C-alpha positions as CSV (number, residue, x, y, z in Angstrom):
1,M,3.8,-143.9,-29.2
2,R,2.6,-145.7,-32.2
3,R,0.1,-142.9,-32.9
4,G,3.0,-140.4,-32.8
5,I,5.0,-142.5,-35.1
6,A,2.1,-142.9,-37.5
7,L,1.4,-139.2,-37.5
8,G,5.1,-138.4,-38.1
9,A,5.1,-140.8,-41.0
10,I,2.0,-139.2,-42.5
11,I,3.5,-135.8,-42.2
12,A,6.8,-137.0,-43.8
13,I,4.9,-138.7,-46.7
14,G,2.8,-135.6,-47.2
15,A,5.9,-133.4,-47.3
16,L,7.6,-135.8,-49.8
17,S,4.5,-135.8,-52.0
18,M,4.5,-132.0,-52.0
19,A,8.2,-131.9,-53.0
20,V,7.7,-134.5,-55.7
21,G,4.7,-132.5,-57.0
22,A,6.6,-129.3,-57.0
23,I,9.4,-130.9,-59.0
24,Q,7.0,-132.4,-61.5
25,T,5.7,-128.9,-62.3
26,L,9.2,-127.7,-63.3
27,P,10.0,-127.7,-67.1
28,Q,11.3,-131.1,-68.1
29,A,14.0,-129.6,-70.3
30,A,15.3,-127.6,-67.4
31,L,15.3,-130.6,-65.1
32,K,17.3,-132.6,-67.7
33,A,19.8,-129.7,-68.1
34,T,20.3,-129.4,-64.3
35,E,23.1,-131.8,-63.3
36,I,25.6,-132.0,-60.5
37,Q,29.2,-132.1,-61.7
38,K,32.4,-132.5,-59.8
39,V,34.8,-129.6,-60.1
40,K,37.6,-130.7,-57.8
41,D,37.8,-132.8,-54.5
42,N,34.9,-131.6,-52.3
43,L,33.6,-128.9,-54.7
44,Y,30.7,-129.5,-57.2
45,I,28.4,-127.3,-59.4
46,I,24.8,-127.8,-60.1
47,T,24.5,-126.6,-63.7
48,G,22.0,-124.2,-65.2
49,S,21.3,-123.9,-68.9
50,D,22.1,-120.7,-70.8
51,A,19.3,-118.1,-70.2
52,S,18.6,-117.9,-74.0
53,N,16.7,-121.2,-73.8
54,R,14.0,-120.4,-71.3
55,E,12.4,-123.8,-71.3
56,A,15.7,-125.3,-70.2
57,F,16.7,-122.6,-67.8
58,S,16.9,-123.2,-64.0
59,G,19.1,-120.3,-63.1
60,G,22.8,-119.7,-62.7
61,N,25.4,-122.3,-61.8
62,T,25.1,-123.3,-58.1
63,G,28.3,-124.0,-56.2
64,V,28.3,-126.9,-53.7
65,F,31.3,-126.9,-51.3
66,I,31.4,-129.7,-48.7
67,T,33.2,-128.8,-45.5
68,D,33.6,-130.5,-42.2
69,K,30.8,-128.4,-40.7
70,G,28.4,-128.8,-43.6
71,V,27.6,-127.6,-47.1
72,V,28.2,-124.1,-48.4
73,V,25.9,-123.3,-51.4
74,V,26.7,-120.5,-53.7
75,D,23.6,-119.2,-55.6
76,T,20.2,-120.9,-55.4
77,K,18.8,-120.6,-58.9
78,L,15.2,-119.6,-59.7
79,A,12.3,-119.9,-57.3
80,G,11.1,-123.4,-57.0
81,W,14.4,-125.2,-57.4
82,G,15.3,-125.6,-53.8
83,Q,14.2,-129.3,-53.6
84,V,16.1,-130.1,-56.8
85,I,19.2,-128.4,-55.3
86,L,18.9,-130.5,-52.1
87,D,18.3,-133.7,-54.1
88,K,21.4,-133.1,-56.2
89,I,23.5,-132.4,-53.0
90,K,22.3,-135.6,-51.4
91,T,23.8,-137.6,-54.2
92,V,27.3,-136.5,-53.0
93,T,26.9,-135.9,-49.3
94,N,24.5,-136.4,-46.4
95,K,25.8,-133.2,-44.6
96,P,23.3,-130.4,-44.2
97,V,23.4,-127.0,-45.9
98,V,24.8,-124.5,-43.4
99,T,25.6,-121.5,-45.5
100,I,24.3,-119.8,-48.6
101,I,26.3,-117.1,-50.5
102,N,24.6,-115.1,-53.2
103,T,26.9,-113.6,-55.8
104,H,24.3,-110.9,-56.5
105,T,20.7,-109.9,-56.2
106,H,19.0,-111.4,-59.3
107,G,16.3,-114.0,-58.9
108,D,18.0,-116.6,-61.0
109,H,20.7,-116.7,-58.3
110,T,18.7,-116.0,-55.2
111,G,15.3,-117.4,-56.1
112,S,15.3,-120.5,-53.9
113,N,16.9,-118.9,-50.8
114,E,13.5,-119.1,-49.0
115,Y,13.3,-122.9,-49.4
116,F,16.1,-123.4,-46.9
117,P,15.5,-123.2,-43.1
118,A,16.2,-120.1,-41.1
119,S,19.2,-121.8,-39.5
120,V,21.1,-121.5,-42.8
121,E,23.1,-118.3,-42.8
122,I,22.8,-116.3,-46.0
123,I,25.8,-114.0,-46.9
124,T,26.0,-111.3,-49.5
125,H,27.8,-108.0,-50.2
126,E,26.2,-105.1,-48.3
127,N,25.0,-103.5,-51.6
128,T,23.3,-106.8,-52.6
129,K,21.4,-106.9,-49.4
130,A,20.1,-103.4,-50.1
131,N,19.1,-104.5,-53.6
132,M,17.4,-107.7,-52.4
133,E,15.4,-105.7,-49.8
134,K,13.8,-103.8,-52.7
135,M,12.8,-106.9,-54.7
136,D,9.1,-107.5,-54.8
137,A,9.7,-111.3,-55.1
138,L,11.4,-111.3,-51.6
139,K,9.0,-109.0,-49.7
140,G,7.5,-110.8,-46.7
141,K,10.1,-113.6,-47.0
142,P,12.7,-112.9,-44.3
143,N,14.3,-116.3,-44.7
144,A,15.3,-115.4,-48.2
145,L,17.2,-112.2,-47.2
146,P,20.9,-112.1,-46.0
147,D,21.8,-112.6,-42.4
148,R,25.4,-111.3,-42.9
149,T,27.1,-108.9,-45.2
150,Y,30.6,-107.7,-45.9
151,K,32.2,-104.6,-47.5
152,D,35.5,-105.6,-49.2
153,K,36.5,-109.2,-48.2
154,L,35.2,-111.9,-46.0
155,S,36.9,-115.2,-44.9
156,L,35.0,-118.3,-43.9
157,G,36.5,-121.4,-42.4
158,S,40.2,-122.4,-42.6
159,G,42.5,-124.8,-44.2
160,K,40.9,-127.1,-46.8
161,D,37.5,-125.6,-45.8
162,Q,38.4,-122.0,-46.4
163,V,36.2,-119.8,-48.6
164,E,37.1,-116.2,-49.3
165,V,34.5,-113.7,-50.6
166,Y,35.6,-110.6,-52.5
167,Y,34.1,-107.3,-53.8
168,F,36.1,-105.3,-56.3
169,G,33.5,-102.7,-57.4
170,P,30.5,-102.2,-59.7
171,G,29.9,-104.2,-62.8
172,H,26.9,-106.5,-63.5
173,T,25.3,-104.8,-60.4
174,N,26.9,-102.8,-57.6
175,G,27.2,-105.8,-55.3
176,D,28.8,-108.6,-57.2
177,S,30.8,-111.1,-55.2
178,F,33.7,-113.3,-56.3
179,I,34.0,-116.5,-54.2
180,V,37.3,-118.3,-53.9
181,Y,37.7,-121.9,-52.7
182,T,41.3,-121.2,-51.6
183,A,42.7,-124.7,-51.2
184,L,41.3,-125.8,-54.5
185,R,42.4,-122.7,-56.5
186,V,38.9,-122.3,-57.9
187,M,36.9,-119.1,-58.1
188,Q,33.2,-118.6,-58.7
189,A,32.4,-115.4,-60.6
190,G,28.6,-115.2,-60.8
191,D,27.5,-112.9,-63.6
192,M,30.6,-110.8,-63.6
193,F,31.7,-113.6,-66.0
194,A,28.4,-115.1,-67.1
195,W,29.3,-116.0,-70.7
196,K,31.5,-115.1,-73.7
197,D,29.3,-112.3,-74.9
198,A,28.5,-108.7,-73.9
199,P,27.6,-108.4,-70.2
200,F,24.1,-107.8,-68.8
201,L,24.4,-104.4,-67.2
202,D,21.7,-103.9,-64.6
203,R,21.7,-100.2,-64.3
204,S,18.7,-100.2,-61.9
205,N,20.9,-102.1,-59.4
206,G,24.0,-100.1,-59.8
207,G,25.6,-102.0,-62.8
208,S,28.1,-100.1,-64.8
209,G,29.6,-100.7,-68.2
210,V,32.3,-98.1,-67.5
211,E,33.4,-99.8,-64.2
212,F,32.9,-103.4,-65.5
213,P,36.4,-103.8,-67.1
214,R,38.1,-102.0,-64.2
215,T,36.4,-104.3,-61.7
216,L,37.4,-107.3,-63.7
217,A,41.0,-106.0,-63.9
218,K,41.2,-105.9,-60.1
219,A,39.8,-109.4,-59.9
220,V,42.3,-110.8,-62.4
221,A,45.2,-109.1,-60.6
222,A,44.1,-110.5,-57.2
223,F,43.6,-114.0,-58.5
224,K,46.5,-114.5,-60.9
225,S,48.7,-116.3,-58.4
226,N,46.0,-118.4,-56.5
227,V,43.3,-119.4,-59.0
228,D,43.4,-121.8,-61.9
229,T,39.7,-122.7,-62.5
230,V,36.8,-120.3,-62.9
231,I,33.1,-121.2,-62.5
232,P,31.1,-118.7,-64.6
233,G,27.6,-117.6,-63.9
234,H,25.9,-119.5,-66.8
235,S,28.6,-121.3,-68.7
236,P,30.8,-124.5,-68.3
237,L,34.1,-124.3,-66.4
238,M,36.8,-122.1,-67.7
239,A,40.3,-121.0,-66.7
240,L,41.7,-117.8,-65.3
241,K,43.0,-116.9,-68.7
242,D,39.4,-116.8,-70.0
243,L,38.6,-114.3,-67.3
244,D,41.6,-112.2,-68.3
245,E,40.4,-112.4,-71.9
246,Y,36.9,-111.4,-70.8
247,Q,38.3,-108.3,-69.1
248,R,40.1,-107.3,-72.3
249,F,36.9,-107.9,-74.3
250,N,34.9,-105.6,-72.0
251,A,37.7,-102.9,-72.1
252,D,37.5,-103.0,-75.9
253,L,33.7,-102.9,-75.9
254,L,33.8,-99.8,-73.6
255,A,36.4,-98.1,-75.9
256,A,34.3,-98.9,-79.0
257,V,31.2,-97.4,-77.4
258,Q,33.1,-94.3,-76.3
259,D,34.4,-93.8,-79.9
260,A,30.9,-94.2,-81.3
261,I,29.6,-91.5,-79.0
262,K,32.4,-89.2,-79.9
263,A,31.6,-89.8,-83.6
264,G,28.0,-88.7,-83.0
265,K,26.5,-92.2,-83.7
266,T,23.3,-93.3,-82.2
267,A,23.2,-96.4,-80.0
268,D,21.6,-98.4,-82.9
269,D,24.3,-97.2,-85.3
270,A,27.0,-98.2,-82.7
271,V,25.5,-101.7,-82.4
272,G,25.7,-102.1,-86.2
273,S,29.3,-100.9,-86.3
274,I,30.8,-102.7,-83.3
275,N,32.1,-106.2,-84.1
276,L,34.5,-107.8,-81.6
277,T,33.9,-111.5,-82.6
278,S,36.8,-111.6,-85.1
279,K,39.3,-110.4,-82.4
280,Y,37.7,-112.7,-79.8
281,P,37.0,-116.1,-81.4
282,G,34.2,-118.0,-79.7
283,Y,32.4,-114.9,-78.5
284,K,28.8,-114.1,-79.5
285,S,27.0,-110.9,-80.1
286,E,23.5,-111.9,-78.9
287,R,23.7,-109.5,-76.0
288,L,25.6,-106.7,-77.7
289,K,22.6,-104.5,-78.4
290,A,21.4,-104.4,-74.8
291,A,24.9,-103.8,-73.4
292,V,25.5,-100.9,-75.9
293,Q,22.2,-99.3,-75.1
294,A,22.9,-99.5,-71.3
295,M,26.4,-98.0,-71.8
296,Y,24.9,-95.2,-73.9
297,G,22.5,-94.4,-71.1
298,E,25.3,-94.4,-68.6
299,L,27.8,-92.3,-70.7
300,K,25.4,-89.7,-72.1
301,R,23.4,-88.9,-69.0
């Protein structure tokens, strides 16, 4: 008995040492920038720095929703951040993680899926599962792939524990999910609303600059009576009015690109002539060039 206890202790200490060692190899700036913050009642986010600062970047915002049955985690950051996510969760609850929802396929939102045991159910949109199955980083890692998918809408739990997952169409990719914590009137948008700047359009995974504003319009219409707070993909908390504004920004960006194409401008000329920051105070143009180039590729094919 004592030998068994001693062996168990050695294994536990070894596992702890490995976890501590793994954390110590992560960038210190990123560890400092990754904090758990209360959103409302039993909902928290584990923050992630803006991707423009790679030394401080751990991935997208991670949702932590504490239910009677356990913890629902939305997005798992980059690879190697699983233990940090668990450590942050343990500061607010001792309940186990029972469900992971990935808003889309990218590694800064799915990277630490594999860290969690096979008993944790992973949920994505059906297109996101197909995209994830093509990712080199996830090949040979069945624990990282979705166990369950949905087409248009999926409801989990009930009452104060209810989570609703929606798909409205292509945008950032062709499988972006919006997650609503219904009793709290909070929605998590993933990278369909990552920041106040031009969107990242992943054409290789079905992203579309043409569909982006249309998809956002459907989301705004669906949530206008039941959502107050929005958790963006890579920014601090915002309000539904900010998502509404972002929809209009993307509609104006699409119109400006279409006008530039009609005028015979090259993509580089269009980048130089499009300026939406005066109409949308607080917005940046750091990602404008990449978005315009992607939209040119989509519209001129």
